[in-house]
mmCIF file of the N, C-alpha and C atoms, coordinates in Angstrom:
data_MODEL
# 
_entry.id   MODEL 
# 
loop_
_atom_site.group_PDB 
_atom_site.id 
_atom_site.type_symbol 
_atom_site.label_atom_id 
_atom_site.label_alt_id 
_atom_site.label_comp_id 
_atom_site.label_asym_id 
_atom_site.label_entity_id 
_atom_site.label_seq_id 
_atom_site.pdbx_PDB_ins_code 
_atom_site.Cartn_x 
_atom_site.Cartn_y 
_atom_site.Cartn_z 
_atom_site.occupancy 
_atom_site.B_iso_or_equiv 
_atom_site.pdbx_formal_charge 
_atom_site.auth_seq_id 
_atom_site.auth_comp_id 
_atom_site.auth_asym_id 
_atom_site.auth_atom_id 
_atom_site.pdbx_PDB_model_num 
ATOM 1   N N  . MET A 1 1  ? -19.840 54.838 59.523 1.00 0.00 ? 1  MET A N  1 
ATOM 2   C CA . MET A 1 1  ? -20.265 54.150 58.594 1.00 0.00 ? 1  MET A CA 1 
ATOM 3   C C  . MET A 1 1  ? -21.682 53.544 59.073 1.00 0.00 ? 1  MET A C  1 
ATOM 4   N N  . GLY A 1 2  ? -21.603 52.754 60.374 1.00 0.00 ? 2  GLY A N  1 
ATOM 5   C CA . GLY A 1 2  ? -22.812 52.312 61.021 1.00 0.00 ? 2  GLY A CA 1 
ATOM 6   C C  . GLY A 1 2  ? -23.829 53.471 61.269 1.00 0.00 ? 2  GLY A C  1 
ATOM 7   N N  . ALA A 1 3  ? -23.488 54.562 61.926 1.00 0.00 ? 3  ALA A N  1 
ATOM 8   C CA . ALA A 1 3  ? -24.449 55.499 61.976 1.00 0.00 ? 3  ALA A CA 1 
ATOM 9   C C  . ALA A 1 3  ? -25.355 56.161 60.533 1.00 0.00 ? 3  ALA A C  1 
ATOM 10  N N  . THR A 1 4  ? -24.271 55.832 59.880 1.00 0.00 ? 4  THR A N  1 
ATOM 11  C CA . THR A 1 4  ? -25.207 56.573 58.295 1.00 0.00 ? 4  THR A CA 1 
ATOM 12  C C  . THR A 1 4  ? -26.175 55.373 57.829 1.00 0.00 ? 4  THR A C  1 
ATOM 13  N N  . ALA A 1 5  ? -25.645 53.912 57.922 1.00 0.00 ? 5  ALA A N  1 
ATOM 14  C CA . ALA A 1 5  ? -26.622 52.916 57.569 1.00 0.00 ? 5  ALA A CA 1 
ATOM 15  C C  . ALA A 1 5  ? -27.677 53.065 58.320 1.00 0.00 ? 5  ALA A C  1 
ATOM 16  N N  . HIS A 1 6  ? -27.570 53.114 59.875 1.00 0.00 ? 6  HIS A N  1 
ATOM 17  C CA . HIS A 1 6  ? -28.618 53.090 60.661 1.00 0.00 ? 6  HIS A CA 1 
ATOM 18  C C  . HIS A 1 6  ? -29.790 54.392 60.163 1.00 0.00 ? 6  HIS A C  1 
ATOM 19  N N  . LEU A 1 7  ? -29.409 55.361 59.951 1.00 0.00 ? 7  LEU A N  1 
ATOM 20  C CA . LEU A 1 7  ? -30.116 56.595 59.342 1.00 0.00 ? 7  LEU A CA 1 
ATOM 21  C C  . LEU A 1 7  ? -30.814 56.144 58.047 1.00 0.00 ? 7  LEU A C  1 
ATOM 22  N N  . ALA A 1 8  ? -30.097 55.619 57.085 1.00 0.00 ? 8  ALA A N  1 
ATOM 23  C CA . ALA A 1 8  ? -30.587 55.215 55.851 1.00 0.00 ? 8  ALA A CA 1 
ATOM 24  C C  . ALA A 1 8  ? -31.777 53.954 56.129 1.00 0.00 ? 8  ALA A C  1 
ATOM 25  N N  . ALA A 1 9  ? -31.494 53.297 57.131 1.00 0.00 ? 9  ALA A N  1 
ATOM 26  C CA . ALA A 1 9  ? -32.394 52.176 57.203 1.00 0.00 ? 9  ALA A CA 1 
ATOM 27  C C  . ALA A 1 9  ? -33.914 52.901 57.830 1.00 0.00 ? 9  ALA A C  1 
ATOM 28  N N  . GLU A 1 10 ? -33.729 53.711 58.942 1.00 0.00 ? 10 GLU A N  1 
ATOM 29  C CA . GLU A 1 10 ? -34.867 54.548 59.318 1.00 0.00 ? 10 GLU A CA 1 
ATOM 30  C C  . GLU A 1 10 ? -35.556 55.398 58.548 1.00 0.00 ? 10 GLU A C  1 
ATOM 31  N N  . ALA A 1 11 ? -34.885 55.825 57.357 1.00 0.00 ? 11 ALA A N  1 
ATOM 32  C CA . ALA A 1 11 ? -35.572 56.719 56.317 1.00 0.00 ? 11 ALA A CA 1 
ATOM 33  C C  . ALA A 1 11 ? -36.226 55.314 55.017 1.00 0.00 ? 11 ALA A C  1 
ATOM 34  N N  . GLY A 1 12 ? -36.278 54.280 55.708 1.00 0.00 ? 12 GLY A N  1 
ATOM 35  C CA . GLY A 1 12 ? -36.923 53.261 54.740 1.00 0.00 ? 12 GLY A CA 1 
ATOM 36  C C  . GLY A 1 12 ? -36.082 52.623 53.495 1.00 0.00 ? 12 GLY A C  1 
ATOM 37  N N  . ALA A 1 13 ? -34.449 52.587 53.325 1.00 0.00 ? 13 ALA A N  1 
ATOM 38  C CA . ALA A 1 13 ? -33.523 52.256 52.430 1.00 0.00 ? 13 ALA A CA 1 
ATOM 39  C C  . ALA A 1 13 ? -34.109 50.789 52.521 1.00 0.00 ? 13 ALA A C  1 
ATOM 40  N N  . ASP A 1 14 ? -34.118 50.255 51.246 1.00 0.00 ? 14 ASP A N  1 
ATOM 41  C CA . ASP A 1 14 ? -34.079 48.445 51.064 1.00 0.00 ? 14 ASP A CA 1 
ATOM 42  C C  . ASP A 1 14 ? -32.894 47.903 50.944 1.00 0.00 ? 14 ASP A C  1 
ATOM 43  N N  . TRP A 1 15 ? -32.023 48.791 50.481 1.00 0.00 ? 15 TRP A N  1 
ATOM 44  C CA . TRP A 1 15 ? -30.471 48.256 50.530 1.00 0.00 ? 15 TRP A CA 1 
ATOM 45  C C  . TRP A 1 15 ? -29.679 49.185 51.099 1.00 0.00 ? 15 TRP A C  1 
ATOM 46  N N  . ILE A 1 16 ? -28.400 48.503 51.569 1.00 0.00 ? 16 ILE A N  1 
ATOM 47  C CA . ILE A 1 16 ? -27.518 49.478 51.908 1.00 0.00 ? 16 ILE A CA 1 
ATOM 48  C C  . ILE A 1 16 ? -25.780 48.827 51.923 1.00 0.00 ? 16 ILE A C  1 
ATOM 49  N N  . ILE A 1 17 ? -25.614 49.327 50.768 1.00 0.00 ? 17 ILE A N  1 
ATOM 50  C CA . ILE A 1 17 ? -24.412 48.338 50.037 1.00 0.00 ? 17 ILE A CA 1 
ATOM 51  C C  . ILE A 1 17 ? -23.000 49.399 50.601 1.00 0.00 ? 17 ILE A C  1 
ATOM 52  N N  . THR A 1 18 ? -22.369 48.329 51.133 1.00 0.00 ? 18 THR A N  1 
ATOM 53  C CA . THR A 1 18 ? -20.983 48.524 51.681 1.00 0.00 ? 18 THR A CA 1 
ATOM 54  C C  . THR A 1 18 ? -19.681 48.075 50.848 1.00 0.00 ? 18 THR A C  1 
ATOM 55  N N  . GLY A 1 19 ? -19.124 48.631 50.281 1.00 0.00 ? 19 GLY A N  1 
ATOM 56  C CA . GLY A 1 19 ? -18.261 48.093 49.315 1.00 0.00 ? 19 GLY A CA 1 
ATOM 57  C C  . GLY A 1 19 ? -18.548 48.585 48.184 1.00 0.00 ? 19 GLY A C  1 
ATOM 58  N N  . ASN A 1 20 ? -17.840 47.783 47.009 1.00 0.00 ? 20 ASN A N  1 
ATOM 59  C CA . ASN A 1 20 ? -17.715 47.926 45.750 1.00 0.00 ? 20 ASN A CA 1 
ATOM 60  C C  . ASN A 1 20 ? -18.391 47.020 44.709 1.00 0.00 ? 20 ASN A C  1 
ATOM 61  N N  . LEU A 1 21 ? -19.111 46.151 45.384 1.00 0.00 ? 21 LEU A N  1 
ATOM 62  C CA . LEU A 1 21 ? -19.451 44.938 44.578 1.00 0.00 ? 21 LEU A CA 1 
ATOM 63  C C  . LEU A 1 21 ? -20.517 45.531 43.547 1.00 0.00 ? 21 LEU A C  1 
ATOM 64  N N  . ALA A 1 22 ? -21.545 46.264 44.050 1.00 0.00 ? 22 ALA A N  1 
ATOM 65  C CA . ALA A 1 22 ? -22.150 47.163 42.763 1.00 0.00 ? 22 ALA A CA 1 
ATOM 66  C C  . ALA A 1 22 ? -21.515 47.740 41.645 1.00 0.00 ? 22 ALA A C  1 
ATOM 67  N N  . GLU A 1 23 ? -20.323 47.872 41.781 1.00 0.00 ? 23 GLU A N  1 
ATOM 68  C CA . GLU A 1 23 ? -19.631 48.425 40.568 1.00 0.00 ? 23 GLU A CA 1 
ATOM 69  C C  . GLU A 1 23 ? -19.338 47.147 39.320 1.00 0.00 ? 23 GLU A C  1 
ATOM 70  N N  . GLU A 1 24 ? -19.484 46.142 40.183 1.00 0.00 ? 24 GLU A N  1 
ATOM 71  C CA . GLU A 1 24 ? -19.031 44.708 39.078 1.00 0.00 ? 24 GLU A CA 1 
ATOM 72  C C  . GLU A 1 24 ? -20.406 44.629 38.056 1.00 0.00 ? 24 GLU A C  1 
ATOM 73  N N  . PHE A 1 25 ? -21.274 45.223 38.617 1.00 0.00 ? 25 PHE A N  1 
ATOM 74  C CA . PHE A 1 25 ? -22.691 44.737 37.664 1.00 0.00 ? 25 PHE A CA 1 
ATOM 75  C C  . PHE A 1 25 ? -23.006 45.598 36.884 1.00 0.00 ? 25 PHE A C  1 
ATOM 76  N N  . ASP A 1 26 ? -23.096 45.548 35.455 1.00 0.00 ? 26 ASP A N  1 
ATOM 77  C CA . ASP A 1 26 ? -23.763 46.606 34.855 1.00 0.00 ? 26 ASP A CA 1 
ATOM 78  C C  . ASP A 1 26 ? -25.295 46.423 34.642 1.00 0.00 ? 26 ASP A C  1 
ATOM 79  N N  . ASP A 1 27 ? -26.098 45.638 35.085 1.00 0.00 ? 27 ASP A N  1 
ATOM 80  C CA . ASP A 1 27 ? -27.399 45.190 35.081 1.00 0.00 ? 27 ASP A CA 1 
ATOM 81  C C  . ASP A 1 27 ? -27.910 44.887 36.300 1.00 0.00 ? 27 ASP A C  1 
ATOM 82  N N  . ALA A 1 28 ? -28.587 45.874 37.112 1.00 0.00 ? 28 ALA A N  1 
ATOM 83  C CA . ALA A 1 28 ? -29.060 45.992 38.140 1.00 0.00 ? 28 ALA A CA 1 
ATOM 84  C C  . ALA A 1 28 ? -29.996 44.837 38.607 1.00 0.00 ? 28 ALA A C  1 
ATOM 85  N N  . ASP A 1 29 ? -30.678 44.453 38.132 1.00 0.00 ? 29 ASP A N  1 
ATOM 86  C CA . ASP A 1 29 ? -31.551 43.336 37.989 1.00 0.00 ? 29 ASP A CA 1 
ATOM 87  C C  . ASP A 1 29 ? -30.372 42.018 38.488 1.00 0.00 ? 29 ASP A C  1 
ATOM 88  N N  . GLU A 1 30 ? -29.205 41.829 37.630 1.00 0.00 ? 30 GLU A N  1 
ATOM 89  C CA . GLU A 1 30 ? -28.547 40.821 38.324 1.00 0.00 ? 30 GLU A CA 1 
ATOM 90  C C  . GLU A 1 30 ? -27.929 41.387 39.543 1.00 0.00 ? 30 GLU A C  1 
ATOM 91  N N  . LEU A 1 31 ? -27.678 42.515 39.758 1.00 0.00 ? 31 LEU A N  1 
ATOM 92  C CA . LEU A 1 31 ? -26.895 42.716 40.983 1.00 0.00 ? 31 LEU A CA 1 
ATOM 93  C C  . LEU A 1 31 ? -28.140 42.236 42.255 1.00 0.00 ? 31 LEU A C  1 
ATOM 94  N N  . GLN A 1 32 ? -29.085 42.542 42.042 1.00 0.00 ? 32 GLN A N  1 
ATOM 95  C CA . GLN A 1 32 ? -30.387 42.738 42.784 1.00 0.00 ? 32 GLN A CA 1 
ATOM 96  C C  . GLN A 1 32 ? -30.148 41.053 43.046 1.00 0.00 ? 32 GLN A C  1 
ATOM 97  N N  . ARG A 1 33 ? -30.197 39.989 41.899 1.00 0.00 ? 33 ARG A N  1 
ATOM 98  C CA . ARG A 1 33 ? -30.497 38.548 42.147 1.00 0.00 ? 33 ARG A CA 1 
ATOM 99  C C  . ARG A 1 33 ? -29.287 38.299 42.905 1.00 0.00 ? 33 ARG A C  1 
ATOM 100 N N  . VAL A 1 34 ? -27.963 38.610 42.600 1.00 0.00 ? 34 VAL A N  1 
ATOM 101 C CA . VAL A 1 34 ? -26.805 37.994 43.510 1.00 0.00 ? 34 VAL A CA 1 
ATOM 102 C C  . VAL A 1 34 ? -26.760 38.421 44.797 1.00 0.00 ? 34 VAL A C  1 
ATOM 103 N N  . LEU A 1 35 ? -27.215 39.596 45.339 1.00 0.00 ? 35 LEU A N  1 
ATOM 104 C CA . LEU A 1 35 ? -27.328 40.096 46.317 1.00 0.00 ? 35 LEU A CA 1 
ATOM 105 C C  . LEU A 1 35 ? -28.111 39.121 47.450 1.00 0.00 ? 35 LEU A C  1 
ATOM 106 N N  . SER A 1 36 ? -29.925 38.928 46.770 1.00 0.00 ? 36 SER A N  1 
ATOM 107 C CA . SER A 1 36 ? -30.813 38.243 47.596 1.00 0.00 ? 36 SER A CA 1 
ATOM 108 C C  . SER A 1 36 ? -30.162 37.060 47.671 1.00 0.00 ? 36 SER A C  1 
ATOM 109 N N  . GLU A 1 37 ? -29.543 36.065 46.574 1.00 0.00 ? 37 GLU A N  1 
ATOM 110 C CA . GLU A 1 37 ? -28.902 35.011 46.982 1.00 0.00 ? 37 GLU A CA 1 
ATOM 111 C C  . GLU A 1 37 ? -28.046 34.956 47.958 1.00 0.00 ? 37 GLU A C  1 
ATOM 112 N N  . PHE A 1 38 ? -27.212 36.020 48.407 1.00 0.00 ? 38 PHE A N  1 
ATOM 113 C CA . PHE A 1 38 ? -26.049 36.173 48.961 1.00 0.00 ? 38 PHE A CA 1 
ATOM 114 C C  . PHE A 1 38 ? -26.713 36.061 50.608 1.00 0.00 ? 38 PHE A C  1 
ATOM 115 N N  . ILE A 1 39 ? -27.909 37.048 50.762 1.00 0.00 ? 39 ILE A N  1 
ATOM 116 C CA . ILE A 1 39 ? -28.714 37.466 51.812 1.00 0.00 ? 39 ILE A CA 1 
ATOM 117 C C  . ILE A 1 39 ? -29.419 36.114 52.137 1.00 0.00 ? 39 ILE A C  1 
ATOM 118 N N  . THR A 1 40 ? -29.913 35.364 51.371 1.00 0.00 ? 40 THR A N  1 
ATOM 119 C CA . THR A 1 40 ? -30.875 33.958 51.796 1.00 0.00 ? 40 THR A CA 1 
ATOM 120 C C  . THR A 1 40 ? -29.677 33.040 52.210 1.00 0.00 ? 40 THR A C  1 
ATOM 121 N N  . GLN A 1 41 ? -28.489 33.043 51.520 1.00 0.00 ? 41 GLN A N  1 
ATOM 122 C CA . GLN A 1 41 ? -27.697 32.015 52.189 1.00 0.00 ? 41 GLN A CA 1 
ATOM 123 C C  . GLN A 1 41 ? -27.137 32.415 53.498 1.00 0.00 ? 41 GLN A C  1 
ATOM 124 N N  . MET A 1 42 ? -26.747 33.711 53.855 1.00 0.00 ? 42 MET A N  1 
ATOM 125 C CA . MET A 1 42 ? -26.428 34.054 54.991 1.00 0.00 ? 42 MET A CA 1 
ATOM 126 C C  . MET A 1 42 ? -27.347 33.796 56.225 1.00 0.00 ? 42 MET A C  1 
ATOM 127 N N  . ASN A 1 43 ? -28.614 34.111 55.891 1.00 0.00 ? 43 ASN A N  1 
ATOM 128 C CA . ASN A 1 43 ? -29.636 33.659 56.605 1.00 0.00 ? 43 ASN A CA 1 
ATOM 129 C C  . ASN A 1 43 ? -30.487 32.417 56.763 1.00 0.00 ? 43 ASN A C  1 
ATOM 130 N N  . SER A 1 44 ? -29.370 31.561 56.051 1.00 0.00 ? 44 SER A N  1 
ATOM 131 C CA . SER A 1 44 ? -29.947 30.097 56.556 1.00 0.00 ? 44 SER A CA 1 
ATOM 132 C C  . SER A 1 44 ? -28.973 29.192 57.412 1.00 0.00 ? 44 SER A C  1 
# 
């Protein structure tokens, strides 16, 4: 999985999702908001 994520990042991926959290959201904008908030919290 790590090698695949690395290749995706090198290819310009903005997001790499591991797991099934994305399946819980029908609205892509809401998913992006939730993930952005999570990343902000993780980086602080």
